[in-house]
C-alpha positions in Angstrom: 0.0 0.0 0.0 1.4 3.3 -1.0 -0.5 5.3 1.7 -0.6 3.1 4.8 0.4 6.0 7.0 -1.5 9.2 7.8 -0.3 12.2 5.8 -1.4 14.8 8.4 -0.7 14.2 12.2 -4.2 14.9 13.4 -6.7 12.5 15.0 -10.1 12.7 16.7 -10.4 13.2 20.5 -12.6 10.2 21.2 -13.0 6.6 20.3 -15.6 7.3 17.6 -14.0 7.0 14.1 -16.5 9.2 12.4 -19.7 11.2 12.9 -21.6 9.6 10.1 -24.4 8.3 12.2 -24.8 11.6 14.0 -24.9 13.5 10.7 -27.5 11.0 9.4 -29.7 11.5 12.5 -29.4 15.3 12.2 -30.3 15.3 8.5 -33.3 13.0 9.1 -34.5 15.3 11.8 -34.2 18.3 9.4 -36.0 16.5 6.6 -38.8 15.6 9.0 -39.2 19.2 10.2 -39.3 20.4 6.6 -42.0 17.9 5.7 -44.0 19.0 8.7 -43.6 22.7 7.9 -44.7 22.2 4.3 -48.0 20.6 5.3 -49.0 23.7 7.2 -49.6 27.1 5.8 -47.2 28.2 3.0 -47.3 32.0 3.8 -44.1 33.0 5.5 -42.6 29.5 5.2 -39.1 29.4 6.7 -37.3 26.1 6.3 -35.1 25.1 9.3 -31.3 25.1 8.9 -29.3 22.1 9.9 -27.7 24.0 12.7 -31.1 24.9 14.1 -32.1 21.3 14.2 -28.9 19.7 15.6 -26.1 20.6 17.9 -22.6 19.6 16.8 -21.4 19.6 20.4 -23.6 16.5 21.1 -21.9 14.5 18.4 -19.7 11.6 19.5 -16.4 12.9 18.1 -15.4 16.0 19.9 -12.8 17.9 17.9 -9.3 16.9 16.8 -5.9 16.8 18.3 -2.4 17.2 17.0 0.0 14.2 17.3 3.7 14.9 17.9 6.5 12.4 17.7 6.8 12.7 21.5 3.2 11.4 22.0 3.1 7.8 23.4 2.0 5.4 20.7 2.9 7.9 17.9 3.5 5.2 15.3 0.3 3.4 16.2 -1.7 6.6 15.9 -0.1 7.5 12.6 -1.3 4.2 11.0 -4.5 4.3 8.9 
């Protein structure tokens, strides 16, 4: 494999590999709210934004951190 190591030394702060399920849940909630608002009156219709529906702070992965060579398990963390 030509790219078996990470190119950039950044990793997530938690054990969750991705936020895919959280994003799916947020988009489903947004689509449901849009469908509900479209069945009511159309005058002054304002569709909800994704940030109004979900809160990114409640997602499983909480930011990223920089990995330095002095970090314990540096080589393990730099593997893909």
